[in-house]
C-alpha positions in Angstrom: 15.6 38.1 2.3 16.0 34.2 0.6 15.2 34.5 -3.1 14.6 31.6 -4.6 12.8 30.5 -8.1 10.9 27.6 -6.5 9.4 27.5 -3.1 7.3 24.1 -2.3 5.4 24.0 1.1 5.6 20.2 2.4 7.9 17.4 2.1 5.2 14.8 2.1 5.4 12.5 -1.2 4.0 15.3 -3.4 6.8 17.9 -2.4 9.3 15.4 -2.9 7.8 14.9 -6.7 7.5 18.0 -7.3 11.1 18.6 -6.8 12.7 15.4 -8.4 11.1 16.9 -11.1 12.1 20.6 -11.2 15.1 19.3 -10.8 14.9 17.1 -14.2 14.5 21.0 -15.6 18.0 22.5 -13.6 14.9 24.7 -12.1 16.5 25.7 -8.4 14.0 25.5 -5.3 13.5 25.9 -1.7 11.5 23.0 -0.1 10.4 23.7 3.6 8.5 21.6 5.8 7.4 22.1 9.4 8.2 18.6 11.1 11.3 17.0 11.6 11.0 14.3 8.8 10.2 14.1 5.4 6.5 11.9 5.0 6.0 12.9 8.7 2.1 11.4 8.1 3.5 8.0 7.0 6.1 7.6 9.5 4.6 8.9 12.7 0.8 8.5 12.1 -0.4 5.2 10.4 -1.0 2.1 11.8 1.5 -0.9 11.6 -0.8 -3.3 8.9 -1.0 -0.3 6.0 -0.4 -1.0 2.9 -0.9 0.8 -0.7 -4.2 0.3 -1.2 -3.7 0.2 -5.4 -0.8 -1.7 -7.4 2.2 -0.7 -6.7 2.7 0.5 -10.6 0.0 2.8 -9.7 1.9 4.4 -7.2 5.6 5.3 -8.0 6.7 9.1 -7.9 8.2 10.6 -11.3 11.6 9.0 -12.2 12.1 6.0 -9.9 10.4 2.4 -10.0 10.1 0.6 -7.1 12.3 -2.6 -6.7 11.8 -5.3 -9.1 10.8 -7.5 -6.6 8.3 -5.2 -4.4 5.2 -6.8 -3.4 2.3 -5.1 -5.4 0.7 -3.4 -2.3 3.4 -2.0 -0.6 3.7 -2.2 2.9 4.2 1.2 4.5 7.7 0.4 6.2 8.8 -0.4 2.1 7.1 2.7 1.2 9.0 5.0 3.5 12.4 3.6 2.6 11.0 3.9 -1.2 11.0 7.7 -0.3 14.2 7.9 1.6 16.1 6.4 -1.5 14.5 8.8 -3.2 15.2 12.0 -1.7 19.1 10.4 -1.6 18.6 9.8 -5.3 17.2 13.0 -6.4 19.5 15.0 -3.9 16.2 16.6 -2.0 17.2 18.7 1.1 14.1 19.7 2.8 14.6 22.5 5.3 12.9 20.7 8.2 11.4 22.2 11.5 10.2 25.5 9.1 7.0 26.4 9.2 5.4 28.8 6.5 3.3 31.5 8.2 2.0 33.5 5.7 2.4 35.0 1.9 1.8 37.5 -0.2 2.1 38.2 -3.7 3.6 41.7 -5.0 1.4 42.5 -8.2 4.4 45.3 -8.8 7.2 42.8 -8.8 5.4 40.0 -10.1 6.6 37.4 -6.8 6.1 35.6 -3.8 7.1 36.9 0.1 6.9 34.2 2.0 7.4 35.0 5.8 8.1 30.9 7.7 9.1 30.4 11.4 12.7 28.2 11.9 10.9 26.5 14.5 14.1 25.0 16.2 16.0 28.2 16.4 13.0 30.7 17.4 13.8 33.0 14.4 11.3 34.2 11.4 12.9 33.5 7.7 11.9 35.6 4.9 11.4 33.9 1.1 10.5 35.7 -2.0 10.2 33.3 -4.8 8.7 33.9 -8.4 6.4 30.4 -8.1 4.8 28.9 -5.1 3.5 25.3 -4.5 1.4 24.7 -2.0 2.5 20.4 -1.3 1.4 20.7 2.6 -1.4 17.6 1.5 -4.9 17.5 2.8 -5.4 15.2 5.2 -2.6 16.7 7.8 -5.0 17.6 10.5 -7.2 15.1 12.8 -10.9 16.1 11.7 -13.1 14.6 14.9 -16.8 15.8 14.3 -18.3 17.1 17.0 -20.8 14.1 18.6 -23.3 14.7 21.6 -22.1 13.0 24.7 -18.9 12.0 23.0 -17.2 14.4 25.7 -18.7 12.5 28.8 -18.0 9.5 27.1 -15.9 6.8 29.5 -13.8 4.7 27.3 -11.5 5.8 24.9 -11.9 8.1 22.0 -9.4 7.9 19.2 -8.8 9.9 16.1 -7.6 6.8 12.9 -4.2 8.9 13.4 -3.7 7.6 16.4 -4.4 4.1 16.0 -1.5 2.0 15.5 -2.5 -1.6 15.7 -5.4 -3.6 17.5 -3.4 -5.9 19.9 -4.2 -3.8 22.8 -8.3 -4.1 22.1 -8.7 -7.9 22.1 -11.5 -8.8 23.9 -12.9 -5.2 23.5 -15.8 -3.6 22.6 -14.9 -1.3 20.1 -17.1 0.6 17.6 -14.9 2.6 14.4 -16.9 5.6 12.3 -16.8 5.9 9.1 -15.9 3.3 5.7 -12.8 4.6 4.3 -9.7 2.8 3.4 -8.8 3.8 6.8 -11.9 2.4 8.7 -12.4 -0.6 6.8 -9.1 -1.6 7.2 -8.8 -1.1 11.2 -11.9 -2.8 11.5 -10.5 -5.5 9.4 -7.5 -5.2 11.9 -9.2 -5.2 15.2 -11.2 -8.3 14.5 -8.3 -10.2 13.3 -6.9 -9.1 16.9 -9.8 -10.4 18.8 -11.7 -7.1 19.0 -15.5 -7.5 18.9 -15.7 -4.9 15.9 -18.4 -2.8 14.9 -18.3 -0.1 12.4 -21.0 2.8 11.4 -21.1 4.3 8.0 -23.0 7.2 6.7 -24.6 6.5 3.8 -24.9 3.7 1.3 -21.1 2.4 -0.5 -19.7 0.5 -3.1 -17.5 -2.2 -1.9 -15.2 -3.3 -4.2 -12.0 -5.6 -4.1 -8.9 -3.9 -4.5 -8.0 -6.3 -7.6 -10.7 -5.3 -9.3 -9.9 -1.9 -9.2 -6.0 -2.7 -10.0 -7.9 -4.8 -13.5 -9.8 -1.5 -14.5 -6.6 0.5 -13.8 -4.7 -1.3 -16.1 -7.5 -2.0 -19.2 -8.7 1.9 -18.8 -5.7 4.2 -17.1 -6.1 5.5 -14.2 -8.3 8.2 -15.3 -11.4 6.2 -15.2 -12.5 6.4 -11.3 -12.5 8.7 -8.5 -11.8 8.5 -4.7 -15.4 6.7 -4.7 -13.9 3.9 -6.9 -16.9 4.9 -9.4 -15.9 6.7 -12.9 -15.8 10.3 -12.8 -16.8 13.7 -13.9 -14.9 13.6 -17.4 -13.2 16.6 -16.8 -13.3 16.8 -12.9 -9.6 17.1 -12.3 -8.4 19.2 -15.2 -6.2 21.9 -14.5 -7.1 21.9 -10.5 -3.7 22.4 -9.7 -3.2 25.6 -11.1 -4.0 29.0 -9.5 -3.5 32.2 -10.4 -0.2 34.7 -9.6 2.0 31.3 -10.3 1.0 29.3 -7.1 0.5 26.1 -7.5 -1.6 23.3 -5.3 -0.2 20.2 -5.7 -1.4 16.7 -4.2 -5.2 18.2 -3.6 -6.9 16.4 -6.4 -8.0 13.8 -4.0 -6.3 11.1 -6.2 -3.9 9.4 -4.4 -0.3 8.6 -5.2 -0.8 8.6 -8.9 -2.6 11.7 -8.9 0.3 13.1 -6.9 2.8 11.9 -9.3 0.9 13.7 -12.3 0.7 16.8 -10.3 4.3 16.8 -10.2 5.0 16.6 -13.4 2.3 18.9 -14.6 3.5 21.8 -12.1 7.2 21.7 -13.0 6.7 21.5 -16.9 4.4 24.5 -16.1 6.6 26.2 -14.1 9.3 25.3 -17.6 7.3 27.2 -19.6 6.5 30.3 -18.2 10.2 30.7 -17.1 10.7 30.3 -20.7 8.3 32.9 -21.8 9.7 35.2 -19.2 13.1 34.8 -21.4 12.1 34.8 -24.3 
């Protein structure tokens, strides 16, 4: 049984940001990650032309800015390099290939008992933590809806996480389902590579340029918009990261990297306050 103050589950951007914020308060933590690297979605499951959809000033993790010469909209590879530099700067040492299987809160001892699996060694690892931070992300699993006839479709059907480039689709007929950031950008990439591209959208949408979004966020702060680029409900996200019994959910507010940074700061500050109240 390894006793820790804080156990962070997930070494994506939000887990790394939370680790860095805790280190600023000298609060010890352990961070576990089921994949063999940090930010595996960015490294292994993102298309080639991907850039951050918000301007860089809204996409920084806490306590570290982008290089001065970085472009306004950061390309995928440059963002991954930024994360690597972030890990090095704050000496973050995730325990890779460690998958959490269960967590149970002990009301009497006021702590979490976590059972994890060391995937490489095929052994069980037990943790005992005062605070549990779930930073596993909200889009780590593919979601392909059930479409009648898809199982007999003679062509190729893939999830956006498996898409890399439109170069192999030149001259082919391609249908993109969905108009989120990925759907729109993948459709553009396909068309740019000469694919006969169509896109289907379930509901009416609002289309705003990223420059307009940047202007609005600059003038009014990032709290003015929700994930659809529309004015959000006034208290929609307040304390969404805080659960009962010292458990926190980081990065699940659907607010992108700007929300991730805010979650990390709020969670680490709340843990700091809780530790101080326990000591006092």
